[in-house]
N, C-alpha and C positions, 0 to 999 in steps of 0.2 A: 588562509583558507580554502579549502577546495570543496566543490559541490558534492553532496550527498547523494546516494541512492537507495532507498529502502524498498526491500522486495516481500512480498507476504502472499502466501501461496494458498489458493482456494479451491475447494471442489463444490460442485453442485450437479445435481441430477438432472435438474431442469436449468439450461443455458441463461433463460429469460430472468429465472430468481435472483443469479450473480450479477446479470446486466444491472435490472432496476435497484438492486443494492447499493452496485458502485455510483450509479448516477447518484442516489441520496445522500452519499457519504459524499461524491464530490461538491455535491452543490453545501452541504454543512462547511467544506472545509475551504470554500473560497477566498475569503477573507484571511487566512491564516498566515501569521509574520512568517516569511523565510521558504515557504511553501511555493515552489515554481510550477508545479505543474505534476498531475499524475498520468496515468496509462492503464486500462484494463487489457493484459495480455492473455489469449487463450491460445492454449496448446494445439498445436496440429500434426507432431510425431511424437511418437512415444507414448509417454505416460499422458492420460486426460488430464484436462485441469486449468486452472486459472492462476495469474500470479498480477497482483497490483504493484505496480512499480510508482513510485513518488519519487521525485527530484526535490530538493531542498538546497537552500545555499550554502549552506554550513551545517557541522555537526550540531553546535550548540543550538543553533534554531531547532532542529530536529527535536533535539532533548528535552528545551524549552517547552516544545509541544508536547512531547510524550510524557514530560511530567506535571504538565497542567491539568486542570479540573476537566476542563472540555475534551479530553482526548478519548475515553472511554465512551462518553455519551454521543461525539462525534461521529464514531467508527462502528458502534452497536448493530447498525443493519447489517454490515459485512461477517460479523464475528461468527454467527453459527454455519457461515460457510467456509470457517479457515479449516486447511488440511490436518487434519489428525493424526492422518498417517505418517507425518513426517516428524521425525524426533525434534525437528528445531522447525517450525513454518515460516519463518521470516529471517532476513538477512539484512545488515546495513553493511553500505559500501562507500568508500569513502571514493572520488575521481581522481587517479593519479596520473592519468593520461588521457589524451585525447586530439583527435583532429577534426 
């Protein structure tokens, strides 16, 4: 199985609000099985916004966490910043090649 990347788009009027929420959520996810890490990305060109990119060992690890009882409470701090202007504010990608 290949690693998986999950991207979730966010918007915030105040950058510090989303940064605070990101750090809070990241701390609560520190021991999630299969989660290899995550990053907060801020757009520097084009449409302003943020993306939280998480790296997972494989798709079953991500799916198990997503279906688990801790998923929604552990990500609650970021939920108000979800980019609702996008039809689908998240994406899941499997790594098929890398260097």
